C-alpha positions as CSV (number, residue, x, y, z in Angstrom):
1,X,135.5,125.5,107.5
2,X,138.5,125.7,109.7
3,X,139.2,122.9,112.1
4,X,141.6,123.5,115.0
5,X,142.8,120.5,117.1
6,X,142.7,121.0,120.8
7,X,146.5,120.5,121.0
8,X,147.0,123.6,118.9
9,X,144.9,125.8,121.1
10,X,146.6,124.7,124.5
11,X,150.0,124.4,123.0
12,X,150.7,121.1,124.6
13,X,150.4,117.5,123.3
14,X,152.5,114.2,123.9
15,X,154.3,112.7,121.1
16,X,156.5,109.6,120.6
17,X,160.0,109.7,119.3
18,X,160.3,109.6,115.6
19,X,161.5,106.3,114.1
20,X,164.0,106.0,111.4
21,X,162.4,104.7,108.3
22,X,163.4,101.2,107.0
23,X,164.8,102.9,103.8
24,X,166.3,106.3,103.5
25,X,166.2,108.6,100.5
26,X,169.9,108.1,100.0
27,X,169.5,104.3,100.2
28,X,166.6,104.5,97.8
29,X,168.5,106.6,95.2
30,X,171.6,104.4,95.5
31,X,169.4,101.1,95.0
32,X,166.3,102.0,93.2
33,X,163.4,99.5,93.2
34,X,162.4,99.1,89.5
35,X,159.6,96.6,89.1
36,X,159.9,97.1,85.3
37,X,163.4,95.7,85.3
38,X,162.4,92.9,87.6
39,X,159.7,91.9,85.3
40,X,162.1,91.7,82.5
41,X,164.5,89.7,84.7
42,X,161.7,87.2,85.5
43,X,161.0,86.8,81.8
44,X,164.8,86.2,81.2
45,X,165.1,89.5,79.1
46,X,167.5,91.4,81.6
47,X,170.2,90.7,84.1
48,X,170.5,91.9,87.6
49,X,172.7,94.8,86.4
50,X,169.9,96.2,84.2
51,X,171.3,95.1,80.8
52,X,168.3,94.2,78.8
53,X,167.3,92.8,75.4
54,X,164.4,95.3,75.3
55,X,165.4,98.9,74.6
56,X,164.3,101.3,77.4
57,X,163.7,105.1,76.9
58,X,163.6,106.4,80.4
59,X,162.3,109.9,81.0
60,X,164.2,111.7,83.8
61,X,162.3,114.9,83.0
62,X,158.6,114.7,81.8
63,X,158.0,118.2,80.7
64,X,158.9,119.3,78.2
65,X,159.2,116.1,76.2
66,X,162.0,116.2,73.6
67,X,160.1,115.2,70.3
68,X,163.2,114.5,68.2
69,X,164.7,112.2,70.9
70,X,161.4,110.3,71.4
71,X,161.0,109.8,67.6
72,X,164.6,108.6,67.2
73,X,164.0,106.1,70.0
74,X,160.8,104.9,68.1
75,X,162.6,104.4,64.7
76,X,162.6,100.9,63.5
77,X,160.2,99.8,66.3
78,X,156.7,98.3,65.6
79,X,155.3,99.3,69.0
80,X,156.2,101.2,72.2
81,X,155.0,100.6,75.8
82,X,154.5,103.6,78.1
83,X,154.7,102.7,81.9
84,X,153.0,105.7,83.6
85,X,151.4,105.1,87.0
86,X,148.5,107.4,87.8
87,X,145.5,108.6,86.0
88,X,144.9,110.4,83.6
89,X,147.7,109.3,81.4
90,X,149.3,112.7,80.5
91,X,152.6,111.4,79.3
92,X,151.0,108.6,77.2
93,X,148.7,111.2,75.5
94,X,151.5,113.5,74.7
95,X,153.6,110.7,73.3
96,X,150.7,109.5,71.2
97,X,150.2,113.1,69.9
98,X,154.0,113.3,69.0
99,X,153.7,110.0,67.0
100,X,150.4,111.1,65.4
101,X,151.9,114.5,64.2
102,X,155.0,112.7,62.8
103,X,152.7,110.3,60.9
104,X,154.4,107.4,62.6
105,X,153.2,103.8,62.2
106,X,154.5,103.0,65.7
107,X,151.7,101.5,67.9
108,X,151.6,103.1,71.5
109,X,150.5,100.9,74.4
110,X,150.2,101.8,78.0
111,X,146.9,101.7,79.9
112,X,145.5,99.3,77.5
113,X,148.0,96.7,78.8
114,X,148.4,98.0,82.4
115,X,145.8,99.0,84.9
116,X,144.3,102.4,84.7
117,X,144.6,102.9,88.5
118,X,146.4,101.4,91.3
119,X,150.0,100.7,92.1
120,X,152.2,98.9,89.6
121,X,153.6,96.1,91.7
122,X,156.0,93.5,90.4
123,X,153.1,91.1,89.3
124,X,151.3,93.8,87.6
125,X,154.4,94.9,85.7
126,X,155.1,91.2,84.9
127,X,151.6,90.7,83.4
128,X,151.6,94.0,81.4
129,X,155.2,93.5,80.1
130,X,154.4,89.8,79.1
131,X,151.3,90.9,77.3
132,X,153.2,93.5,75.3
133,X,156.1,91.3,74.4
134,X,153.8,88.4,73.5
135,X,151.9,90.7,71.2
136,X,154.9,92.4,69.5
137,X,157.9,90.2,70.1
138,X,157.0,86.8,71.1
139,X,160.3,85.3,70.0
140,X,162.0,87.1,73.0
141,X,159.8,85.2,75.4
142,X,160.7,81.8,76.9
143,X,158.5,79.0,75.9
144,X,156.9,78.8,79.3
145,X,155.8,82.4,79.0
146,X,154.4,82.0,75.4
147,X,152.6,78.8,76.0
148,X,152.2,78.0,79.8
149,X,151.0,74.6,80.5
150,X,149.5,75.6,83.8
151,X,145.7,76.2,84.1
152,X,144.7,79.4,85.6
153,X,143.2,79.0,89.1
154,X,139.6,78.5,89.4
155,X,137.7,81.3,91.1
156,X,134.9,79.8,93.3
157,X,131.3,80.8,92.8
158,X,130.5,83.1,95.6
159,X,127.0,84.0,94.5
160,X,125.4,81.6,97.0
161,X,127.5,82.8,100.0
162,X,127.5,86.5,99.3
163,X,124.0,88.2,99.0
164,X,123.6,89.8,95.7
165,X,121.7,92.7,97.2
166,X,121.6,94.2,100.6
167,X,118.5,93.9,102.5
168,X,115.9,96.6,101.9
169,X,116.0,99.6,104.0
170,X,112.9,101.5,105.0
171,X,112.7,105.2,104.4
172,X,112.5,107.4,107.5
173,X,111.3,111.0,106.7
174,X,112.4,113.9,108.6
175,X,109.7,116.2,110.1
176,X,108.7,119.0,107.4
177,X,110.2,116.9,104.6
178,X,107.5,116.5,101.8
179,X,106.5,112.9,101.3
180,X,107.3,112.1,97.7
181,X,105.4,109.0,97.8
182,X,102.0,110.9,97.3
183,X,100.7,111.7,94.0
184,X,99.1,115.0,93.0
185,X,95.7,114.3,94.5
186,X,97.4,113.7,98.0
187,X,96.7,110.0,97.9
188,X,99.4,107.6,99.0
């Protein structure tokens, strides 16, 4: 199926002037937004310059993965967390295969501590990184992150206000469509 808009047939259409985006590519490259670093900063594990107490292995090129380099990074570590947005988790699977073939005892985490789908916002990263560090290096976390004294917010019960099921819809048969409500004898 080919869809042609009317403006392409007549050759004329009105447009507005382009607006400059709030952030250019040059500005984005000069000051990258790294929610992972911000999560570490909020936990007190990194400063504003990116210096961190947590070792980071950043892949600038994702294919091919350099096995020896990754295995060297994993030496002496109990666990590694892969931050990979998108589904399926190609890089996480490949890194898991590298660790498996090397018979490494390093635990690999990723989509088990981060959402499988959706954008990794600052809060999502903070929750995932906190869970990972709490599981494998809790001494790095400040006391408030290890044992928060704040109760989680209560979620109201909406089962009384939101219908559980939509109201029933009646079937409308098109002319010539066999009525499937009849049995073999023709009785309804």
